N, C-alpha and C positions, 0 to 999 in steps of 0.2 A: 384523265381521257374519259374515265366511265362516268365522271360527274358531268364533264361537258356533254358528253353523248346524253345522259339521261336530261339535263336543262334544256337540251336542244330539241329532243324529242317531246319533253312537255310543252314547251312554247308551241312547238308545230301542232300538237294535240290541240291545245286551246282556242290557236288560231282556227283549225278546221272544226270546232265545235260553234266557235262564233259565224263563220262563214253558212254552214249547214242552218244556223237558227236565223239567220238574215233570211235564207232561201225560205224556210217553210214561214217566217213571218208575213213575207209578200203576198201569200195565198197562191200566186201561180206565177209562170214564168215573166207573162208582161209585166206584173206587178213587181219583180224584183229589182232592186236598186243594183247600177253595174258597179264594180270593182274600182277603185283608182287604180291609176298606172302604179302609184308607190306602194301600194299594197301588193301589186304583184311582185314589183322588185323585191320587197322582205321576203316575199314567200321564196323567190328564186335565192335568196341569199341564204335562208334557212335550209333549202333543200342542199345547198352546196356546202353549208356547214355541218352539215349531217353526215355527208358523203366522205369529207373531210375527217372529220370526228372519227367516223365510222373506218376509215382505213388506218389512221393512227392507230385506233385500239386494236385492229387487227394485228400491224405490224407490231406492236407491242406485247400481244401474246404470241405472236410468233417468235419474238427475241427470247421472252422468258423459257416458250417450251424447247427454243435449239439450245439456251443456257442450260436448262435442266438435263435434256439430253446428252451434251458435253459433260456436265459432271458426273451423270451416270455411267458415261463410257468410260472417264477416267478411273471413277471408282472401282466399275468393273474390271478395265484394263490392270489397274494395281492388285485389285484382290487374283486376277488371274494370274499376273507376274509372281505373287506370293505363292499361289497354290504350284504354277512351273516351277517355281524354285525349290519348294519342298518335294515337289514329286522327283526333280533332277536329283535332288541331293541322296534322297531316299534311293533311287536307281544307282547311284554312284555307290552308297556303300552297300548297297545289296539287298536293303531291308525289302526292296517291291523287287519282283521278278522270282527267276528260279533261284532254287538254294545254290546252284554251283557257283553264281554269281558271286554269294556271300563268301561262299567258300573260297572262291578264288581272291576276293579281297583280302581275307583272312591272311591267306598264303603271302600275300603281297605286302601287308603289313609285318608278318612274320620275317619275310626275307628282307624286308628295308631295316627292321631293327636289328637283323643278325649281321647285315652289312655295316649299319653304323656302329654297332660294338666292336666288329671285326677290324674295321677301317681305323677307328680313333680308340681303341682301347685293347683288345689282343695282340695285334700288329707289334704297337711300340712296346705292349710287356714282354713279347718274345723277343724280341730286338735287344731289351734292355737286360732281360735274363741271360741272352747269349753274351752279351757284352761283359755281363758282370762274372759269368763263367772263365770267360778268356782272360781277366783282369783281376783275379781272386789272387793272385801272388801281389800283385800291384797294389791291391787294397790292404793286403795285410802290413805292406811298406809303409804306406801313407797312413793309416789308421792303424794304430796298436790296439791290442783287445783292452789294454788297461787305460786308454783313453777316457776322456769326460764324455766324449760324443760317442763313441763305440759303446760307452755304458749306457746311454740315455737311449740310443736308439735299439739297443740288446734289450731293456727292461719292457719300452713298450712294444716289441714284438713279441716277449713271453707273455705279457698280461695280454692284448690283443687274443694270441692263439688261445689262451685259456678262456676268455670271454667266448671265443668262436664267432667273429665278426666277419661279417662278408668282405668289408672295404678296410684293410689294414693298411699301416704308415710304410711298411717295405714294399707293398704292390704299388703304393703312389710315388715311392723313390723308384722304383723300377722304370713305371710306365715314363716317370719324367726323364729318367736316362734313356729312354728307348727315343722319346721326341728329341732332345737333344743331339743324339747320333743322326738321327734321321734330319735334323738342322743341318749340320755340320757337312752331312751327304749332299745335300743339297747346294749349298754354298760351294762345296769343293769341286763339284760335277758342273757347276756354272762358271767357275773361274776357269777349269779347263777347256770348257767348250767356249769360252771366249778367246783364250788363247788359239785353238785350234780353228775359230773362225777368222781369226787376222792372219793366220798364215794360208788358209785356205778360202779364201772370199768369195771364190765363184763357185762353191758348192750352197746349191739352193737347202738340200736337207740338212745340212750343220747350222744354216740361219733359220731355219724352223725348230729345229731341237734346242738351237740357243733362245729362242721366243719363247717357247714352252717352259724351259729352265727359268727364263726372267720372271715370268709370272708366276710360276710356283716360288721361285726364292723371294718374290713381293709379297706372297701370301704368308709365307714362312716370317718374313721381317715384321710384318705387322702382327703377326700371332705373338711373336717373342717380345715384342713392345709391349703390347696389351696385357701379355701375362705378368712382363717385369713391372710395370706401372701400376696395374689395377689389382694385381693379387700377390705376387711378391713380394713388393715394398710394403705395402700395408700389414701383409703377415709379420714381417722381420720387425715391423715399427711396435705391432702388438705383443710379439714375443718380449721385446726389449721392455715394454710397458710392464708386462707382467713381471720379468725378472727385477723390476725397478720397484716395485710395491710390494716383494714378498716381505719385507720387514714389516710393512705397514700393516699387513693382514696376519703376521707370522705365521706364514704357511713356509712349507718348505718346498724343494724341487721333485722328491718323490711323489707328494701329493699332486702336483701338478702333472706329471709324469703318467700317474695312474688315472687321474681325469682324462688325459690324451686318449691313453690306452683302452679304456671302458667306453668313450665318447668320442671317436676321432672327428666326425662331422662337427658334434657340437663343439670340439676344442678349436678347430680351424676357423670356423665360423666365428667362434668370442673373439680369437685373437684378430681376425681379419676385420671386424667391427670396430673392436678398439682401436686398431691402427688407422684406419680409415676415419674414422671420427676425428681423431688427434690430427690427422693430415688436413681435414676439411676445415677445422677451425683456425689451425695455424695458416693456411692456405687464404680463407676467408680475411683472417685480419691482418695479414703482410699486404694482401690487395686493398684493402680500406686505409692503411697504414703509408701505401704508395702515392694514395691522393690527397692524403691530411697534409703532409709534409712538402717540403719545396721541391720542385721537379728534378734539380740538380742531385738529390740524393738518392731516389730510388727508381726514377723515371726511367733511365737508360738501362737499368740492370734488371728489373723485372717486370714481365710481359705484364700488361694489362688482361682485365677480362673482356675477352671479345668474341664474336662469334665465329665458329670455325665450321665453314659450310661445306669445305673440303679437307676436312681431319685426317683421312687416309691418305689424300695426295701429300699432305704437310709431313706424315709421318713418312712416307717413300722419298720425299725429295730431300730430307734432311739424313746427313751422315751417320753411321752408328756411332761414331766418335763425339759427335755434336749430342746425342741421343744418351751417350754413357758420362759425358762431361754433367750433363744435366742432371741425371740421376745421383749422380756422384754429391754433387751441389747440394739438391734438396735431401738427400738423408744426411749430409753434415748439419744442414741447418736444423733438421728433425731431431738428429741425436743431441744437438746443443740445447735446443729447448726442451728436451725429455729430461735431460740432466738438469738443467736450471729449474723447472718447475716439477719435477717429479722425485727425480733421487736424491736431490740436495736438500729438499724440505723434509723429505722421510728421515734422513742421516741427522739433521740437524733435530727434529721432534725426539729422535731415539737418544741423541748425546744429551739433550739440554731438556727435555720435557717427557721423561720416560713413560711417566702416568699416561699420557695420551693416547699411547699405543700398547697393545693393537687394536686395531677396527675388528670388531667382528660382526658379519653378517648374516642375516637370519635368512634361510633359505628352506622351504617347501616345495619339495619334486615329488611328485607321484609316477610322472613319465618322463624323466629327464632327455631320453633323445627325442621326445617331442617338446617339452616345454621349453627347454632351451633354444633350439632353431626358432621359433615362434617370437619368444620374447626378443630375441637380437634382431630380428628382421622388423619387430614395432618399431624398437629402439632405434634404428638405423633410417626408418621413415620418419621416424619424430625429429630427428636429428636433421635431416635433410629440409624438413618443413619449417624448423627454428630457424634453420641459417637463411632460408629462401625468404624470411619474413621480417627478419630482425637483423640482416646484415648491414644494412644500412644505419641500424641504430648502433651498431658497433663503431663504426665510422665516427658517427656523432659524438660516442663516449669518448673515444679517442681523441678526437678535434677538443672537447672541453677539456680535457685531462692536460692535455699538453698547451692549451692556453695558459691553464693556472702554473703548471710546472715550469714551462720555459719564461714565464713573466717573473716567477721567484729567483730561477738560476740565471735570468739574463742572456737565456738562447733564443729569444723570440725572432730576432733577425738573421740568425745562424740558421733555424731549423723551420721556421713556418714561413708561407708564402705572405708577402707584403705588396702593397700596390706602389706604385712609384709616386703617387702622391701623398706618400706619410701617412696613409690612414691604418685603421686595424686590421690584424690579419684576416685573410679572406675565409667564409665560413665554408669549412671544406669535410666531405665529400659535397660536390654540388647534387643538387636534387635530379633524379633520373639520371644518373652519370653510366649507370650498370645496365640502364635498358638497352639490350642487344637489337630489339626492332626499331631502330633510328631516334633513341631519344637525344637528351643535350651531347653536346659536343665539346665539353668543358673540361673533359678528363685532360690529364697531362699526354704528351704525344710520345709515342714509341716508334724506335727506329727510325726509319725514312719519313715518316710521317710528318706534315707540315703543322708546324705548333700554331695554337688558336690564337686569336687577340688578347686572350686574357693572359695566356701563359707569356707572351711576348712582353706585356704591361708588368710584368711584376719587377719587383726592386731586386737589385744583387744581392745577395748573402754579404754579411760581414761577420768577419771572426772576432769573437772576443778573446780576451785576455785569459789564462787558463782554461782554454777549453777542454783540456784531456778530462781535468778533475770535475768540471761542470758536467761535462757526458758522462762521467763515471756516478755522479752522483744523480742523474737523471735515470739511469741504467737501474741503479738499486731503487729508485722510488717507483719506477715502473714495475720491476720485478715483485716489489712488495707489494704493490696496488693490484697486480694481476692476481697473487697468490691468494689475497684475500677475497677478490671476487670469484674466481675460480673454487675455491673451498669453501667458501660461505654458499654459493649457487648448490654444491653437492650436499653438505652438510643440513643446512638448515630446512630444506625438503624432507631429507631423511628422517630429520628429528621430528618433525612435525606429522610427518606418517606413522612413524611409531607412536607418538604420543596419542594418535587417534585410533590407533589399533588398541594400544592398554586404556584406554578411555572405554571402548566399545567392549573391554573384556575378552578380545580375541586370545585363545590358549597359545603359549609361546611355541607351541610346536607347528602351529599352522600360520604362524607369523613370516609374511614372504617380503624381503627388502624392495624389490622391484616396484612390486605393487605398492608399497608404503611409500618409497620415493614418487610415486605418480600423483598418490593422493596428496602427499605433502607439496607437491609443486602446485596442485590446484589450490591449496590452502595458501601458500606462499603468495600466488597472484591475489588472492582475496585480502590477504592481510595488507598487502603493499598498497591494493585501490582503498583498501580502509585508512590505514595510516597516511596516503596521500590527501585524500578528503579532511581529515583532522588536522594535517600541517596547514592545508589552506584554508580551514574556518578558524585557525589557531587565533588570527587577529581579532574576531569577534567575539573571543572570551572575555576580553576586559570590557567592553562596552555592554556584554550581556551580564556580567556579574554586577554591573553598576544598575542596572535596568531592574536585576533582581532585587537588590536591595532598596530600591526606591520603592518598587512594588511588588513588596512578597505576598506571597499565597495568604489566606485566611487560616486561624487555626483549625477549622474543619476541613478545610482543603488539605491542609499540612497531614492531618489525621488518616486523610481518605487515602494521600499516597504512600503513608506510614504502610497502612495495613495492606494496602495493596501491593508493595513493593514486599511485605512479608509473605505473602500468599502467593504472589508470582514469581517471586525471585527466591524463595525458601521452602515453602511446603509441597509445591507442586515440581519443583525440579528434585528434590528430594525423594519424593513418591516416585517418580518417573524411572530415577534411576535405580532405587532398591527394587523394584519390579523387574526391570531390565538385567540386573544383574542375578537375581533368583531364577529369571525365568532362563538364561541364556550364558550365565558367567560361573553358575555353580552347581557343582555336582551333586547329586543326593546323597553320596556318602561324607562330603563335605559338609553338607546341612545337617544330618543327623549327627556328625561329632562336634561341629562347634556352634550350631543354629546360628543364632544373631549376631553373635562375636565374626563372625567369617566376613561380614559387611565392611566394604570400605565407603563411608558415608560421604566423604569429601569426594572421591571419586566418582561416587554415584549422583553425589549433587551438580558436579561438573558436566557430568554426563547428560544430567536431565535439563539443565539451562541449555546444553547445545541441542538436545530432541526439540525442547519446548520453543525455543526460538527460531529453529528451522521450520517447525510444523507452522508458526504463527507467521513467518517470511511467506512460505509458498500459500499459506489460505490468502493473506494479503494480495500476493500477487495474481489470484485467480488459478491456481492448478488446483484446487478440490473444485471447479466450480462446474455446475452442470451445463451441458449444450456441446458443440461439436469440439474436436479436438484440437483444432488449430488454434482457439484460444489460450488452452493449455500449453501447446507447444511454442508460442509466441513467448513465453516467458525464458524457455531456453535457447529458442533461436535468436531474438530481440534484446535479450537481456532486461528488460523491463516490464512491468505488469501492462496487463491488457488496458484498464483503463486508469486514468489518474486517480492520485490520492484524493480524496473530497470528504467533506463533511455529511453524513447522511442524520440529518435531528430527527426526521418523522420517518421512522422506518416501520414496519410493522412488527407485532411482538413474535409473529411466528414464521417469518419469511425463510427461505430455503437458503438464503446466503446471509443467515442473521447475523451468526458470528464474526463474519467476515466484516459487515458494516459496521458492529462494534467493535471490532479492532481498529479499523479507520477511525473511528470516531476517536477511540482513546488514543492513537498514536496522534492526530489531528489536533486533539486538546492538549497534548505534553507539548506538541510543536509550538501552538497559541502561547501556552504558559512559559516556553523559552522566549516568547517575543513578549513578555510581563501581561498576557491576558489568560488571567486563571479562571474565565467566566466557564469554562467546558469540564473543569475537574469536579464531577459530582460521583456522590457515593453510588448513587445507585447505577451507574455507568461503570464505573472500575470495580466496585467491591461486587455487585450482584449480578450484573450483566456479564461480567469478564472474568473476572480472578474466581468466584465462587461458583460460576458456571462451570468451567474448565474443570477445577477441584471435584465438584459432582460427578462430573461425567468420568473422570477417572475413578473415583470410589465405585461410582454404581458398576461399572464394568470390573472391577476385581473384586467386587464382593459376592460373585457368583462362583469364584474358585474359592475364597474363603470358607463359602459355607459348605461347599464339597469337603473342604477339608476337616472341617468339625464333625460332618456326617459319616465322612470313613473314620474319624478317630471313636465315635459318638458308638458306633455298630462293630469295631473291631478296635477295642484299644489298643491290642498289642501288633497292630498292623503298621509295617513301615512305608506304606504307599501314600502318605499324605504328602509329602513334597511333591512327587510325581502326579498326584492328581491334581493338585494346585496348577502345575504347567499343561496338563492336560485340558482342566477349563479354560485357563488363559488363551491356550493355542487355539481351543474351538471358538473362542468369542474372536479371536484374530481374526480367525478365517472367515467366519460370519460377517464381520464387518467388512474385511476386503470386498468380498463378494458381495454385499450392499452397496459398497461405495464403486465399485469399479466393473460390477456384472453386466449392467445396462449399457456402457459405454464399450466394452468388450464385445457383446452381443451384438450391439449396432456396427462396431467394426467389421465381425464376421460376417454378417448381414452384406453390408455394401462390399466387402471382397468378392462374397459368392455373387452377388449381381453383376460386379464389372467383370469377373471371371465367364459368367454366362452370357454376357453382353459381347466381350470380345471373342467367345467361342462362337456363339450362334448368330450375332446381329451384325458383326463385324463393324462396330462404331456407330452403326444405325439407331436410332431412338423411336421405340412404339409409342405411337399415340391413339387414344381412341378414337373409335368410329363414330363420328358424328351422325347422326341419326337424322333426316327431315322430317318435318311434320307427316307428311303423307306416309312415311315409311312406317312411322310410329302408328299411326291410326290403321294402317292395314295391318300391321302385327298384333292389333289388340283386336281387330274385327276375326 
């Protein structure tokens, strides 16, 4: 609009100048030429266009001003709301206003906490205590003092009393007894009130009392069911798991009792996490197996995974007998699987392979009362995340195994779902079958549901001969396979983690197997990816070897690769490992006693290989590059380098990423050599620019601590501080290197954080802009 207005104004100005010139050129009014009618029409059109453009321009400016005012009003309204919310919360808490308001709020908080503790803890505790006093003789009759249960409870109580713990097992038992008495009382009163209400139907008071008792009984029923299913059942399974593995860890019951007495919360949480983990794995496996097998096997018995929008309603509608039957059936299944997968393999290992037991766990706890709950919570959340991500993988694994096993045993037509047209077994479970938000509807029907078209089109099952022996062989095969998978998944990560801890010279008393298992699990995943990649590239090994035989590298290139291998895979890793062991893994007393003989050269070399190639990998991926942290974070978030690997032939000799480019050139040259192009293997690159450069860097940085050792020895020959002086010098160099490498990024990060906090505090998201001065203002200021 502005451009149109300017064009029209310029044209009008030119036309006015032409008219004025014509008037002056005529000398007087009599000699002036009349203007044509067409020119008058053009001038009128120009005036109309100017007026329309001006009106459009004004409307546009008004619209922009209105939008800006609305945006400011919305922003100010949001800011005012935030301020009013903060003020309201402060006034509610009592931070703003008179001091008596704050005291009143504190008193209300204390009153609420006292009421909560009195209602849910002290009242059941008092009721349970009174009931136990009333039935002391009955307890003595039912539980003799020499019974195992009474001995265990007495031992736990005595130890807890010695430890002077606030929460003890007898207190929990008494509170549980109080809740049980209250529940029985509520159900008894409800039954009596029902009988009275049937007899006196015209009484409104009895109806109201019955309604209140019905609501109370519903709350009690839901609480009891949740307690039994979510707490007591997993806790019992955890205790059974602990008892079944006593032989595996060569532990005794008194040790477990002592741990329970010393750390009651940790023991309860430990057994609950063990039990709930076992239940989750079994439940997910059974649900997946329901969809893998033919629907005539488990579809009518096992309820599928489905949403429960009215979980409390379903709990209330079903009778207590139904819940009891389900819990007993679930407990029986869990106990059978616990016997088959835990106790029986442990017993067989003890009888037939006694040297494999016991399994000793390394634990390092400084504050067990705090560390144990934190580790268990992290483990439980990790299990939930694992099952949520890989539960369908478990179903796919079951399907693949059953395809092979049923084909070998002749059970395909008996166990697996087959189409009517005689094709291969259906791929189960179907993708997205467990999507509770409306995924595929191809799961097997449950209860009164209408079967899907896929389920209707299945071929009927056919019973083979000797079906009992075939199923027995299948069960044994499944049992062995599950044992191998479960114990491999537990043993290999633990072995890898322990090996890494031993490799980095972690002292035995500081080794912690839960951390070792987590680290080993990461290493296992990496090893799996490497093995899978190697297996996929295995068919290419034969053609590559043939190409290598047809076009081998020249003798000079072979010598270059040999010298590079000696330096890169021999001297540098050994030097790195020795420096690491001397710095972190050897005590001064041991060094003064044994000197060089204390070093484990092969272990040091292995550690050096690990550290060297880890550094090279991170360098190539761009983790040590300068610039914003987003590039370095992409390595971990995306799992790939920031820029693709490429050859950099013409890089400057003193570039900041000089070493990164050299390594990329070296890797690219080796990769081309695998493809029979050895032209990139040059001594100047591999020997001078890479191997000798890294070797000289290490020697240069350890030379100062070694010089310090000689200075100490020369100034005081009898001094024993030479080893410590070497460590001190090396640590000082390490600190300086870290500061030089990460000082500027950390400083930039702190500055950015400070600026963002300042903007959020004072500018509320608005961006400051420099004031643009006009030419007249600048000249006036200069004058």
